[in-house]
C-alpha positions in Angstrom: -23.2 54.3 6.1 -20.0 52.5 5.1 -16.8 53.3 7.1 -14.3 55.5 5.2 -11.7 52.8 5.8 -13.2 50.4 3.4 -11.4 48.8 0.5 -10.1 51.2 -2.2 -8.7 53.8 0.3 -5.1 52.8 -0.5 -3.3 49.6 -1.4 -1.5 48.9 1.9 -4.6 49.5 4.0 -6.6 47.2 1.7 -3.9 44.6 2.1 -4.2 44.7 5.9 -8.0 44.7 5.9 -8.1 41.8 3.4 -5.1 39.9 4.8 -3.3 40.0 1.5 -0.2 38.0 2.5 2.2 39.0 -0.3 1.7 42.8 0.2 1.8 42.5 4.0 5.0 40.4 3.7 6.6 43.0 1.4 5.7 45.8 3.9 7.2 43.7 6.8 10.5 43.2 4.9 10.7 46.8 3.9 10.0 48.2 7.4 12.1 45.8 9.6 15.5 47.5 8.9 14.4 50.8 10.5 13.5 49.0 13.8 16.7 46.8 13.6 18.9 49.9 13.1 17.2 51.8 15.9 17.5 48.8 18.4 21.1 48.0 17.5 22.1 51.6 17.8 20.5 51.7 21.3 22.2 48.7 22.8 20.0 45.9 21.5 20.8 42.7 19.6 19.4 41.4 16.3 17.3 38.8 18.2 15.8 41.6 20.3 15.2 43.7 17.2 13.3 40.7 15.6 11.2 40.1 18.7 10.3 43.8 19.2 9.5 44.3 15.5 7.2 41.2 15.4 5.4 42.4 18.5 5.0 45.9 17.1 3.9 44.6 13.8 1.2 42.4 15.4 -0.1 45.4 17.4 -0.2 47.5 14.3 -2.0 44.8 12.3 -4.6 44.4 15.1 -5.3 48.1 15.3 -5.8 48.3 11.6 -8.1 45.3 11.5 -10.1 46.6 14.4 -10.3 50.0 12.7 -9.1 51.7 15.8 -6.3 53.2 13.8 -7.4 55.1 10.8 -4.4 56.1 8.7 -4.7 58.5 5.8 -1.8 57.0 3.8 1.0 54.4 3.8 3.4 56.8 5.6 1.2 57.0 8.6 1.2 53.2 8.9 5.0 53.2 8.6 5.3 55.9 11.3 2.8 54.1 13.6 4.6 50.8 13.3 8.0 52.4 14.1 6.6 54.3 17.0 5.2 51.1 18.6 8.5 49.3 18.1 10.5 52.2 19.5 8.2 52.5 22.6 8.4 48.8 23.2 12.2 48.9 23.1 12.3 51.9 25.5 10.0 50.0 27.9 12.2 46.9 27.7 15.5 48.9 28.3 13.8 50.6 31.4 12.9 47.1 32.8 16.4 45.8 32.1 18.0 48.8 33.7 15.8 48.4 36.8 16.7 44.7 37.0 20.4 45.5 36.8 20.1 48.2 39.5 18.1 45.8 41.7 20.6 43.0 41.0 23.6 45.3 41.9 21.9 46.5 45.1 21.1 42.9 46.1 24.8 41.9 45.5 26.0 44.9 47.5 23.7 44.1 50.3 24.8 40.4 50.2 28.5 41.4 50.2 27.9 43.8 53.1 26.0 41.1 55.0 28.8 38.6 54.4 31.4 41.1 55.6 29.3 41.7 58.8 29.0 38.0 59.3 32.7 37.4 58.7 33.5 40.2 61.1 31.2 38.7 63.8 32.8 35.3 63.3 36.3 36.8 63.6 35.2 38.4 66.9 33.6 35.2 68.2 36.8 33.2 67.2 39.0 35.7 69.0 36.7 35.7 72.1 36.6 31.9 72.1 40.4 31.7 71.9 40.8 34.2 74.8 38.2 32.4 76.9 39.8 28.9 76.3 43.3 30.3 77.2 41.8 31.9 80.4 40.1 28.6 81.2 43.4 26.7 80.9 44.8 29.1 83.5 42.1 28.5 86.1 42.8 26.2 89.0 41.9 22.5 88.6 38.9 22.8 91.0 37.3 25.6 88.9 38.0 23.8 85.7 36.3 20.6 86.9 33.3 22.4 88.3 32.7 24.5 85.1 33.3 21.5 82.8 30.7 19.5 84.7 28.2 22.4 84.7 28.7 23.8 81.2 29.9 20.8 79.1 28.3 17.9 80.8 25.2 19.9 81.7 25.1 18.5 85.2 23.0 20.1 87.9 24.6 22.0 90.8 23.1 19.3 93.1 25.0 16.5 91.3 28.1 18.6 91.1 27.9 19.2 94.9 27.5 15.5 95.5 30.6 14.7 93.3 32.6 17.3 95.2 31.3 16.3 98.6 30.1 19.8 99.3 26.7 21.5 99.9 24.7 22.7 96.9 24.9 26.3 98.1 28.7 26.0 98.3 28.8 24.6 94.8 26.7 27.6 93.6 29.1 30.1 95.3 32.1 28.3 94.0 30.7 28.3 90.4 30.1 32.1 90.8 33.7 32.7 92.0 35.1 30.5 89.2 33.2 32.4 86.5 34.4 35.7 88.0 38.0 34.4 88.0 37.5 33.3 84.3 36.2 36.7 83.3 39.2 38.4 85.0 41.7 36.1 83.3 39.9 36.6 79.9 39.8 40.4 80.3 43.5 40.3 81.1 44.3 38.1 78.0 42.1 40.4 75.9 44.1 43.4 77.2 47.4 41.6 76.5 46.3 40.8 73.0 45.3 44.4 72.3 48.6 45.6 73.6 50.5 43.2 71.3 48.4 44.4 68.3 49.3 48.0 69.0 53.0 47.3 69.1 
């Protein structure tokens, strides 16, 4: 038995089923303004409207040719085409909104991270300044020992030999020098905080 959607049903459907270019083009030109108006009214551009309409038109054409869509008249094809275009635009705006939200969240996270890093760097700079100032106030013996150990990466044995002392003595001296440095640094830090409060 022949499908009810065979030729002769109505002119536009016949045109789609038989790929009648002139009629299909007329329909395309007549229907495009509805989609363009809808997309422009809802934040889109003419280029977006053209793209969406072409995609929707292609889907509609495929459905008609595969006979999965069985319209009773021309109005149903018009409504079907517009519905596809509208749904495609809604989907696209959702995707764009999601991307913008993600992009904003990423930027906020990046700014927060940069602020934290900048804050950490400021703290480290202050600490370094305090430590260097404290180091300058150490006695010469301590400065030499700590310079050899931390900056020249010398072993305590070599330092002991350079200073003509036992290795255990060098170790004890290093400990006392570090303690003294900490005391001076804490004092400097306290002085700095006092100045900032004034």
